[in-house]
TORFIMAR-93265 format. One record per residue: residue in one letter; x, y, z of N, C-alpha, C in turn. Coordinates in pm, 1 decimal, padded with zeros to 6 digits, m for minus. Each point is the difference from the previous one (the first is absolute). Example, Ala and Ser with C-alpha at 12.3 -4.5 7.8 and 13.67 -1.06 7.14 Angstrom:
% residues 2
 aa     n.xx     n.yy     n.zz    ca.xx    ca.yy    ca.zz     c.xx     c.yy     c.zz
  a  01319.0 m00569.0  00780.0 m00089.0  00119.0  00000.0  00090.0  00120.0  00000.0
  s m00035.0  00105.0 m00072.0  00082.0  00119.0  00006.0 m00077.0  00109.0  00073.0
END
This chain:
% residues 216
 aa     n.xx     n.yy     n.zz    ca.xx    ca.yy    ca.zz     c.xx     c.yy     c.zz
  m  01542.7 m02035.0  04666.1  00077.8  00056.6 m00090.6 m00036.8 m00034.4 m00149.2
  r m00033.7 m00132.7 m00020.5 m00051.5 m00047.4 m00125.0 m00130.7  00064.9 m00037.6
  k m00091.3  00008.3  00103.5 m00128.5  00052.7 m00015.7  00010.8  00148.0 m00042.9
  t  00086.1  00068.1  00053.9  00025.3  00148.8 m00037.0  00056.3  00002.7 m00142.6
  m  00093.0 m00083.2 m00033.9  00047.5 m00004.4 m00133.7 m00098.7 m00024.6 m00115.8
  r m00085.9 m00106.4  00044.0 m00107.3 m00025.3 m00088.9 m00101.2  00104.8 m00026.3
  k m00034.6  00066.9  00111.5 m00083.7  00117.8  00000.2  00061.1  00114.9 m00096.1
  a  00122.1  00027.1  00029.3  00073.8  00096.1 m00082.3  00008.6 m00031.6 m00152.8
  g  00017.7 m00134.7 m00019.5  00000.1 m00046.3 m00136.3 m00133.0  00020.0 m00064.0
  s m00100.7 m00034.9  00067.0 m00141.1  00014.5 m00050.1 m00034.4  00143.6 m00037.6
  e  00053.6  00097.0  00095.5 m00029.2  00140.5 m00016.8  00082.3  00047.3 m00129.0
  v  00126.7 m00048.0 m00019.8  00076.4  00044.3 m00122.9 m00068.9 m00049.6 m00121.5
  l m00036.9 m00133.8  00001.9 m00076.0 m00048.0 m00111.2 m00126.3  00074.4 m00032.5
  a m00081.8  00033.4  00100.4 m00124.2  00071.3 m00017.1  00036.3  00142.4 m00066.9
  l  00115.7  00056.5  00047.4  00036.4  00133.1 m00057.4  00028.9 m00008.6 m00139.6
  i  00083.4 m00106.3 m00044.7  00038.0 m00022.1 m00132.7 m00104.3 m00014.0 m00086.3
  i m00109.0 m00075.8  00054.5 m00131.1 m00032.2 m00089.0 m00064.9  00137.2 m00020.5
  c m00011.0  00075.0  00106.2 m00077.3  00130.7 m00009.1  00078.7  00093.2 m00092.4
  l  00119.2 m00000.7  00007.8  00076.0  00088.3 m00084.2 m00012.7 m00043.2 m00151.7
  g  00006.3 m00128.6 m00021.8 m00021.0 m00051.5 m00131.4 m00135.5  00030.1 m00059.1
  a m00095.1 m00019.4  00083.8 m00133.0  00045.6 m00042.8 m00019.0  00141.6 m00036.9
  s  00062.4  00076.4  00097.9 m00001.6  00167.4 m00032.5  00076.8  00015.1 m00127.5
  c  00104.5 m00059.2 m00027.8  00075.1  00032.6 m00123.3 m00082.2 m00045.7 m00123.2
  w m00066.4 m00109.2  00011.1 m00073.1 m00044.9 m00106.0 m00125.0  00105.3 m00026.4
  l m00058.1  00032.3  00112.8 m00118.8  00098.2 m00026.3  00046.5  00144.6 m00052.2
  l  00131.2  00035.8  00045.5  00045.6  00119.1 m00053.3  00033.5 m00008.0 m00150.7
  w  00056.4 m00110.3 m00026.3  00039.6 m00020.1 m00151.4 m00127.5 m00012.9 m00083.6
  a m00112.2 m00059.9  00060.6 m00102.9 m00012.7 m00088.2 m00072.7  00134.7 m00016.3
  a  00012.3  00084.0  00092.0 m00072.4  00119.6 m00004.9  00061.9  00111.0 m00092.0
  v  00121.5 m00041.1 m00036.6  00081.4  00106.7 m00087.0 m00020.8 m00036.5 m00152.8
  g m00012.9  00112.0 m00069.2 m00002.8 m00017.5 m00140.9  00121.3 m00049.6 m00066.5
  c m00004.8 m00046.3 m00126.1  00109.8 m00050.3 m00063.5  00122.7  00109.0 m00015.2
  e  00111.1 m00041.6  00010.1  00116.7  00087.3 m00031.5  00090.5 m00087.1 m00089.5
  l  00056.8  00069.1 m00091.5  00094.2 m00059.7 m00090.4  00120.0 m00064.7  00076.3
  n  00032.0 m00114.8 m00032.3  00122.5 m00066.1  00071.7  00135.9  00083.9 m00024.5
  d  00004.4  00040.0 m00132.5  00110.2  00071.4 m00037.5 m00033.3  00120.1 m00092.4
  p m00041.3  00101.7  00056.1 m00056.4  00115.3 m00069.0  00080.1  00057.7 m00101.5
  d  00143.0  00009.3  00031.4  00090.4  00064.5 m00092.8  00006.3 m00093.1 m00123.9
  r  00010.8 m00123.9  00006.4  00001.9 m00086.1 m00104.8 m00124.0  00003.3 m00091.7
  d m00103.3 m00011.5  00076.9 m00144.9 m00000.6 m00072.4 m00029.5  00130.7 m00073.7
  v  00027.2  00112.2  00058.6 m00030.6  00131.0 m00059.2  00084.3  00002.2 m00127.3
  r  00126.8 m00038.7  00012.0  00083.0  00005.2 m00136.4 m00053.8 m00091.8 m00103.9
  r m00051.7 m00127.0  00056.9 m00058.9 m00102.0 m00108.1 m00118.2  00063.3 m00056.8
  f m00089.4  00043.5  00074.6 m00135.0  00050.6 m00052.8  00011.9  00137.6 m00070.5
  f  00082.3  00089.1  00049.7  00019.5  00129.6 m00060.0  00146.4  00039.1 m00019.6
  p  00053.7 m00066.9 m00091.6  00134.2  00020.6 m00040.8  00047.8  00146.8 m00022.0
  e m00100.9  00082.3 m00026.1  00018.8  00137.3 m00029.7  00003.5  00085.0  00132.1
  s m00034.8 m00058.1  00094.6 m00007.5  00082.0  00133.2  00131.4  00037.3  00054.2
  t  00001.4  00104.3  00081.1  00123.3  00035.5  00076.1 m00015.1 m00011.8  00132.6
  g m00120.5 m00044.1  00055.3 m00015.7 m00008.5  00152.2 m00141.6 m00026.2  00023.5
  y m00033.9 m00012.3  00135.6 m00126.6 m00033.1  00036.2 m00033.2  00055.5  00145.0
  k m00135.1  00013.5  00027.8 m00029.2  00043.2  00139.3 m00100.9 m00109.2  00040.9
  t  00022.3 m00043.6  00135.4 m00094.9 m00090.4  00065.8 m00102.8  00071.4  00095.6
  m m00127.8 m00037.8 m00028.6 m00103.8  00065.4  00074.0 m00077.0 m00108.9  00072.6
  y m00071.4  00041.5  00111.0 m00087.8 m00096.0  00064.6 m00135.5  00066.4  00020.7
  a m00108.7 m00077.0 m00003.4 m00133.7  00050.0  00014.0 m00094.1 m00119.1  00034.7
  s m00099.6  00020.4  00074.0 m00103.2 m00095.3  00040.5 m00143.7  00046.5 m00031.1
  v m00093.6 m00095.0 m00024.3 m00133.0  00047.2 m00017.1 m00054.3  00083.6  00108.7
  k  00037.8 m00035.6  00118.0 m00041.0  00067.9  00114.3  00050.5  00144.0  00007.4
  q  00120.1  00023.0 m00055.9  00053.1  00135.3 m00012.1 m00075.5  00084.9 m00108.2
  q m00039.2 m00081.4 m00110.6 m00049.1  00057.5 m00117.4 m00159.8 m00003.6 m00008.5
  g m00059.9  00026.7  00114.7 m00155.7  00015.4 m00001.7 m00070.9 m00105.4  00100.4
  g  00076.1 m00094.2  00043.1 m00054.6 m00092.4  00092.9 m00114.3 m00084.2 m00039.6
  e m00102.7 m00023.2  00072.3 m00110.6 m00091.7 m00025.0 m00069.8  00036.7 m00129.7
  p m00030.3  00130.9 m00021.7 m00068.7  00033.6 m00119.5  00076.3 m00031.1 m00130.6
  r  00141.8  00022.1  00012.0  00077.1 m00034.8 m00111.0  00008.5 m00144.5 m00026.9
  l  00010.1 m00078.6  00112.1  00004.6 m00147.6 m00010.4 m00131.9 m00046.6 m00069.3
  a m00109.3  00047.4  00040.9 m00132.6 m00035.6 m00061.9  00006.3  00026.3 m00150.5
  r  00055.0  00101.5 m00037.8  00015.3  00038.6 m00157.9  00085.3 m00101.8 m00074.0
  i  00118.5 m00027.2  00067.1  00093.0 m00086.7 m00052.4 m00064.8 m00143.5 m00024.7
  q m00070.1 m00045.4  00109.3 m00068.6 m00131.8 m00013.2 m00111.7 m00001.0 m00107.2
  i m00073.2  00105.8 m00015.6 m00096.3  00014.2 m00104.4  00084.8 m00014.3 m00141.4
  r  00101.1  00079.2 m00021.4  00073.7 m00006.6 m00116.3  00054.7 m00126.2 m00032.9
  l  00057.4 m00081.3  00110.9  00052.9 m00122.1 m00019.2 m00102.0 m00110.9 m00017.2
  g m00124.4  00011.7  00053.2 m00096.9 m00083.5 m00020.6  00002.0 m00125.0  00097.6
  d  00077.0  00035.2  00122.3  00021.6 m00100.1  00103.0  00043.2  00070.3  00131.8
  t m00012.6 m00068.0  00105.6  00049.7  00064.4  00129.0  00144.2 m00032.9  00035.2
  f  00048.6  00103.2  00067.6  00140.4 m00022.2  00044.1 m00011.8 m00101.1  00128.5
  k  00092.8 m00096.8  00001.4 m00019.1 m00100.2  00113.5  00146.0 m00062.8  00023.8
  g  00016.4 m00043.7  00122.2  00123.9 m00071.3  00039.8  00111.6  00105.0  00037.9
  l  00112.5 m00055.8  00024.3  00111.9  00088.6  00046.2  00067.4  00079.6 m00108.7
  y m00023.4 m00042.5 m00126.1  00056.0  00067.3 m00120.7 m00072.7  00131.3 m00029.1
  e m00125.5  00014.6  00048.9 m00088.5  00108.8 m00046.4 m00062.8  00064.4  00118.3
  t  00076.4  00055.2  00098.6 m00061.4  00085.3  00092.4  00010.6  00140.8 m00024.6
  i m00089.1  00076.9  00067.2 m00019.8  00139.4 m00035.4  00131.7  00079.6  00032.8
  d  00079.6 m00048.2  00089.4  00124.6  00072.3  00039.8  00127.4 m00052.7 m00053.7
  t m00012.5 m00095.5 m00099.6  00131.2 m00061.7 m00066.8  00061.1  00117.4 m00058.3
  p  00126.0  00026.3  00034.3  00078.2  00101.5 m00077.7  00065.7 m00062.9 m00127.2
  y m00044.8  00061.3 m00113.8  00039.9 m00033.6 m00136.2  00117.1  00081.1 m00036.3
  s  00103.1 m00072.4 m00057.4  00124.1  00056.7 m00043.0 m00001.1  00028.1 m00149.9
  m  00027.9  00128.9 m00029.4 m00018.7  00044.0 m00137.9  00135.0  00070.1 m00037.5
  y  00034.7 m00021.7 m00133.3  00122.0  00054.3 m00049.6 m00034.6  00096.5 m00106.2
  q  00042.3  00122.5  00021.1 m00015.9  00104.8 m00111.2  00131.8  00005.3 m00078.0
  i m00001.1 m00032.6 m00132.8  00118.1 m00021.6 m00079.5  00034.0  00145.3 m00060.6
  l  00135.9  00026.8  00011.7  00041.5  00138.9 m00055.1  00097.2 m00011.0 m00094.7
  r  00001.3  00098.3 m00096.5  00103.8  00035.1 m00098.2  00021.6  00155.7  00025.9
  g  00114.9  00008.0  00071.6  00035.7  00133.4  00047.6 m00110.8  00038.8  00109.9
  t m00067.1  00102.0 m00028.7 m00111.1  00039.9  00094.0 m00137.9 m00036.9 m00052.1
  e m00000.1 m00059.9 m00117.2 m00135.5 m00037.4 m00063.4 m00044.9 m00139.3  00040.9
  i m00125.9 m00008.8  00034.3 m00059.2 m00129.9  00035.9 m00036.4 m00062.3 m00138.1
  i  00046.6 m00122.1 m00012.9 m00016.1 m00070.4 m00146.4 m00086.5 m00128.6  00031.6
  g m00026.4 m00034.6  00129.3 m00083.0 m00119.2  00015.8  00001.8 m00039.6  00158.2
  y m00059.6 m00123.6  00021.1 m00022.1 m00043.9  00130.9  00018.3 m00147.6 m00001.8
  i  00047.8 m00056.9  00129.1 m00004.0 m00145.1  00022.4 m00080.3 m00023.9  00133.9
  h m00084.7 m00087.2 m00009.4 m00083.3 m00038.6  00125.6 m00035.2 m00147.1  00007.7
  g  00013.6 m00061.8  00113.7 m00039.4 m00130.7  00016.3 m00097.3 m00035.9  00096.4
  v m00069.8 m00104.0 m00006.1 m00096.6 m00042.8  00108.2  00019.6 m00142.9  00037.0
  n m00048.8 m00035.3  00120.2 m00006.2 m00137.5  00050.8 m00138.9 m00051.5 m00040.0
  q m00012.4 m00123.3 m00038.6 m00126.8 m00067.4 m00032.1  00005.5 m00150.6  00035.6
  k m00107.9 m00041.2  00061.2  00006.8 m00148.0  00043.8 m00005.9 m00083.2 m00112.2
  g  00093.1 m00085.4 m00011.4  00002.6 m00105.9 m00111.2 m00036.9 m00138.1  00061.9
  q  00016.8 m00091.6 m00083.7 m00042.7 m00137.0  00033.5  00093.1 m00066.6  00113.1
  y  00126.8  00027.3 m00013.5  00089.6 m00063.8  00090.0  00069.3  00114.1  00087.3
  g m00054.2  00114.2  00007.5  00059.8  00096.5  00073.2 m00018.2  00135.0 m00062.9
  g  00058.9  00108.4  00058.6 m00015.2  00129.3 m00065.8  00081.2  00019.6 m00132.4
  i m00043.1  00073.8 m00088.4  00061.7  00033.4 m00120.7  00017.0  00146.1  00002.0
  q  00108.2  00046.0 m00070.3  00021.9  00142.0 m00011.9  00013.4  00052.8 m00142.7
  v m00097.3  00088.8 m00044.0  00007.1  00044.3 m00123.4  00029.1  00149.9 m00009.8
  f  00098.7  00017.3 m00081.5  00046.0  00145.9 m00017.3 m00037.3  00050.4 m00145.0
  l m00036.8  00128.8 m00004.1 m00021.1  00059.8 m00132.1  00096.6  00107.5 m00028.9
  a  00051.0  00020.3 m00098.4  00071.4  00125.9 m00037.5 m00092.1  00080.1 m00097.2
  l m00039.8  00122.2  00026.7 m00086.3  00082.6 m00072.2  00061.1  00113.9 m00062.5
  d m00056.6  00052.2 m00106.8  00052.2  00130.3 m00054.3 m00086.0  00111.7  00070.3
  r  00022.8  00121.0 m00018.2 m00064.5  00111.0  00060.7 m00155.9 m00005.1 m00023.4
  q m00040.5 m00063.2 m00112.1 m00155.1 m00003.8 m00030.9 m00058.6 m00117.6  00063.5
  g  00075.6 m00088.4  00069.1 m00055.9 m00115.1  00060.8 m00004.0 m00128.7 m00088.9
  l  00069.3 m00002.3 m00106.6  00002.9 m00109.2 m00086.6  00102.5 m00090.3  00057.1
  i m00011.3 m00138.0 m00009.3  00090.6 m00097.5  00047.7  00109.3 m00004.3 m00092.7
  r  00136.0  00013.4  00049.9  00106.9 m00021.9 m00073.0  00072.0 m00139.3  00015.7
  h m00032.6 m00044.4  00128.4  00063.4 m00127.8  00039.0 m00087.9 m00064.3  00107.8
  f m00020.2 m00121.6 m00018.4 m00071.0 m00094.0  00105.6  00097.5 m00085.2  00061.7
  y  00020.5 m00021.5  00133.0  00102.6 m00060.7  00054.8 m00044.6 m00077.7  00125.9
  f  00024.5 m00136.0  00008.2 m00032.3 m00085.6  00125.3  00142.5  00021.4  00073.0
  q m00011.3  00062.8  00115.1  00115.4 m00008.9  00095.1  00002.0 m00125.0  00082.7
  k m00121.2 m00051.4  00028.6 m00024.8 m00120.2  00070.3 m00107.3 m00074.6 m00051.9
  v  00011.0 m00130.4 m00026.7 m00104.5 m00086.5 m00028.4  00037.1 m00132.2  00025.0
  t m00082.4 m00084.1  00087.2  00037.9 m00134.8  00042.7 m00086.8 m00086.5 m00052.0
  n  00032.6 m00068.1 m00114.0 m00085.7 m00094.5 m00072.4  00086.7 m00083.9 m00083.2
  r m00040.9 m00135.5 m00018.9  00079.7 m00094.8 m00077.9  00015.1  00050.9 m00144.9
  s m00091.7  00092.6 m00045.2  00004.5  00055.0 m00137.4  00057.0  00144.9  00007.7
  a  00068.1  00028.1  00108.3  00054.5  00138.5  00007.3  00078.6  00036.4 m00125.1
  k  00078.9 m00089.4 m00043.6  00086.8  00046.6 m00125.5 m00082.1  00027.5 m00107.2
  l m00123.2 m00051.0 m00026.2 m00071.4  00027.1 m00118.1 m00079.9  00142.7  00026.8
  l m00025.5  00025.2  00127.2 m00074.6  00124.2  00034.3  00110.0  00118.7 m00007.2
  r  00122.9 m00025.6  00015.4  00105.5  00093.9 m00007.0  00048.5  00022.6 m00144.8
  d m00043.6 m00079.6 m00096.1  00039.1  00013.6 m00133.5 m00026.1  00136.6 m00056.5
  p  00104.0  00065.5 m00065.3 m00012.1  00129.3 m00053.4 m00124.8  00016.8 m00105.7
  a m00030.1 m00113.1 m00061.4 m00113.0  00000.8 m00080.2 m00127.1  00018.0  00064.9
  f m00004.0 m00044.7  00113.1 m00137.3  00017.4  00089.9 m00000.8  00154.4  00045.3
  a  00120.8  00049.7  00045.5 m00000.6  00136.4  00050.2 m00026.9  00090.4 m00123.8
  a  00034.1 m00027.2 m00107.1 m00013.0  00092.9 m00127.2 m00149.2  00022.3 m00019.7
  q m00082.9 m00092.7  00043.7 m00139.9  00024.8 m00027.6 m00060.1  00104.4  00073.9
  f  00066.0  00047.0  00093.0 m00045.7  00124.0  00094.5  00047.8  00133.0 m00053.7
  v  00102.9  00006.0 m00084.5  00058.4  00118.5 m00047.6 m00103.8  00074.8 m00079.0
  g m00002.6  00131.0  00041.5 m00094.9  00086.3 m00068.6 m00133.3  00015.0  00069.1
  l m00031.3 m00090.9  00082.6 m00131.6  00002.3  00068.5 m00013.2  00104.8  00111.6
  s m00122.1  00040.7  00027.6 m00018.7  00099.6  00112.7 m00118.9 m00038.9  00088.4
  l m00040.6  00081.2  00085.2 m00097.3 m00010.0  00091.8 m00124.7 m00015.6 m00081.3
  q m00019.8  00078.3 m00093.4 m00116.9  00012.2 m00085.8 m00023.9 m00141.2 m00062.7
  d  00107.7 m00068.9 m00038.8 m00019.7 m00136.8 m00051.2 m00048.3 m00096.9  00084.2
  f  00042.1  00022.6  00138.2 m00031.1 m00106.9  00099.7 m00133.8  00047.6  00081.4
  d m00052.6  00111.5 m00030.8 m00132.1  00051.0  00059.4 m00107.5 m00109.2 m00015.2
  q m00000.4 m00072.7 m00113.7 m00106.8 m00097.9 m00021.5  00028.7 m00139.7  00038.7
  y  00121.8 m00017.1  00047.1  00054.7 m00133.6  00049.8 m00075.9 m00037.8  00133.1
  d m00071.8 m00101.3 m00005.5 m00067.9 m00053.8  00119.1  00092.3 m00081.5  00080.5
  v  00059.1  00037.6  00119.5  00088.3 m00065.4  00069.5 m00044.9 m00136.3  00066.6
  n m00133.3  00001.2  00028.4 m00065.0 m00124.8  00061.4 m00031.2 m00105.0 m00103.2
  a m00050.7  00041.9 m00110.1 m00020.9 m00099.6 m00108.4  00115.9 m00039.5 m00084.8
  g  00105.6  00091.6  00002.8  00121.6 m00011.9 m00077.8 m00025.3  00009.3 m00141.5
  s m00085.0  00093.3 m00038.7 m00047.7  00022.1 m00142.1  00005.7  00136.2 m00037.7
  a  00037.6  00037.6 m00122.6 m00000.4  00133.6 m00056.8 m00085.6  00009.2 m00114.9
  k m00033.0  00127.4 m00038.8 m00083.2  00015.1 m00111.7  00043.0 m00072.8 m00118.7
  p m00078.5 m00073.5 m00076.5  00045.9 m00074.0 m00123.3  00064.4  00102.3 m00099.4
  g  00100.3 m00044.7 m00057.3  00061.6  00088.7 m00093.1  00095.8  00102.1  00054.6
  s  00003.2  00011.1  00122.2  00101.3  00101.9  00069.8  00126.7 m00051.8  00002.8
  r  00098.2  00084.8  00029.3  00139.9 m00029.7  00012.2  00025.5 m00085.3  00126.6
  v m00072.5  00024.3  00110.4  00004.7 m00083.1  00120.5 m00043.6 m00138.3 m00034.1
  a m00114.3 m00019.1 m00068.2 m00050.7 m00127.3 m00043.7  00095.0 m00082.9 m00073.7
  a  00089.4  00069.1 m00070.0  00097.9 m00071.6 m00097.9  00122.3 m00043.9  00077.2
  i  00018.0  00039.7  00131.6  00117.5 m00052.3  00073.6 m00019.6 m00152.9  00021.8
  r  00096.5 m00070.8 m00042.4  00002.5 m00156.0  00011.0  00089.1 m00043.3  00115.6
  n m00062.4 m00093.8  00077.4  00061.9 m00061.4  00100.3  00107.3 m00107.3 m00051.7
  p  00129.3  00021.6  00028.2  00099.0 m00089.4 m00058.4  00011.2 m00129.0  00086.2
  a m00081.4 m00016.5  00119.0  00001.1 m00112.9  00085.2 m00126.3 m00034.8  00045.0
  p m00062.4 m00079.7 m00070.3 m00150.9 m00045.8  00031.6 m00002.3 m00061.0  00133.2
  d  00103.3 m00052.6  00047.6 m00018.5 m00067.0  00145.7  00030.7  00101.8  00097.5
  a  00020.1  00123.4 m00028.2  00033.0  00109.0  00090.1 m00127.7  00105.6 m00014.3
  e m00103.9 m00041.0 m00033.0 m00118.0  00091.7 m00022.6 m00025.8  00092.7  00114.0
  f  00013.3 m00044.1  00120.2 m00031.7  00078.1  00124.0  00111.1  00122.5 m00007.6
  d  00112.1 m00037.2 m00019.6  00117.2  00116.4 m00001.5 m00011.4  00081.3 m00116.6
  f m00055.9 m00038.1 m00113.6 m00019.7  00077.2 m00116.8 m00107.8  00096.1  00033.5
  r m00107.9 m00042.2  00055.5 m00111.6  00093.2  00032.3  00040.3  00099.9  00117.6
  a  00092.5 m00056.9  00091.2  00043.3  00084.5  00094.6  00083.5  00109.3 m00041.5
  a  00085.8 m00025.9 m00106.1  00083.4  00106.4 m00070.1 m00081.1  00099.6 m00071.4
  l m00107.3 m00030.3 m00053.6 m00094.4  00100.4 m00062.3 m00061.7  00085.8  00104.1
  r m00048.2 m00059.3  00108.9 m00049.0  00071.7  00101.1  00096.4  00098.5  00069.0
  a  00115.6 m00059.4  00012.9  00111.0  00089.2  00050.8  00029.7  00117.9 m00097.1
  t  00001.6 m00029.1 m00123.2  00018.0  00105.9 m00100.6 m00095.4  00118.5  00004.0
  k m00127.9 m00055.8  00013.3 m00115.0  00101.3  00006.1  00013.4  00084.3  00128.6
  k  00024.2 m00071.8  00109.4  00008.5  00070.0  00134.1  00127.2  00101.3 m00009.0
  n  00105.1 m00047.0 m00057.9  00117.3  00081.8 m00017.3 m00018.3  00122.5 m00080.4
  l m00078.0 m00005.0 m00106.7 m00038.5  00112.7 m00086.1 m00087.0  00102.3  00080.7
  i m00094.9 m00067.3  00075.7 m00090.1  00094.2  00071.9  00075.1  00073.8  00104.9
  l  00098.8 m00059.0  00073.4  00076.5  00063.6  00091.8  00090.0  00100.4 m00059.4
  c  00064.7 m00032.0 m00114.4  00079.5  00091.9 m00076.8 m00076.3  00119.0 m00036.1
  d m00117.7 m00010.7 m00039.7 m00080.6  00115.6 m00036.6 m00030.5  00093.0  00119.7
  i m00030.0 m00061.5  00111.7 m00012.2  00078.2  00120.8  00115.6  00063.7  00056.8
  f  00112.0 m00078.2  00007.7  00117.9  00040.2  00065.7  00078.1  00099.4 m00096.3
  l  00016.2 m00034.6 m00117.3  00098.3  00057.7 m00090.8 m00056.3  00080.4 m00121.0
  l m00116.7 m00020.3 m00040.4 m00049.0  00054.9 m00123.4 m00121.2  00100.4  00023.8
  g m00031.6  00015.7  00122.7 m00098.6  00113.2  00033.1 m00131.7 m00039.3  00040.0
  d m00064.8 m00139.1 m00040.1 m00112.9 m00036.5  00033.3 m00127.9  00095.2 m00019.3
  i m00030.5  00023.8 m00124.4 m00106.3  00091.1 m00028.6 m00132.5 m00021.0  00070.1
  p m00056.5  00084.8  00073.7 m00122.3 m00027.3  00078.4 m00111.4 m00062.0 m00090.6
  g m00062.4 m00088.0  00046.1 m00116.9 m00066.9 m00077.0  00038.4 m00082.4 m00112.8
  k  00135.7 m00021.9 m00010.2  00051.2 m00078.4 m00114.6 m00041.6 m00152.5  00031.6
END
């Protein structure tokens, strides 16, 4: 009887572990979603009257050839659970009446102490209106979340980030991206991760939301 109970207990424990691992893999494979979209849409676009949520993946939008182009534009390869070809990205089309007035999109990015989530609110031309950490785990998280840091991204676009080298963590001297200052020197890894996430985010927005001009 005890042997049977021990066996049953082991099977239940194994099932719990498997389910937990499956949940983790499922979470990791999903693109960022706003924790409270109603609140955040009002905060980033106070003039809006509503929004529409859409989903897309690189696999759906051209597959391996499209992924190759994204990686060339990023200057780095996609890797890990946060950057799979079939990750479904969540995008928010912001409306005023029936007019599209902007977009919100977030990405997962590997940070020093875990995943970080970087959201961008963009106008219809792809200019950043707001930069927002939904998640960042770091002793200096408060400094990284400072509005003064986020303000440095306002008005920037993919064109500004085109010359940003995500591996070297450097931008063209004199450019607006090069002028972005890290408010937390002991969080350099997450600072550079945030810039990489921003460039990746802008590239994906260009593809999914803004039309991705061929050859661009």
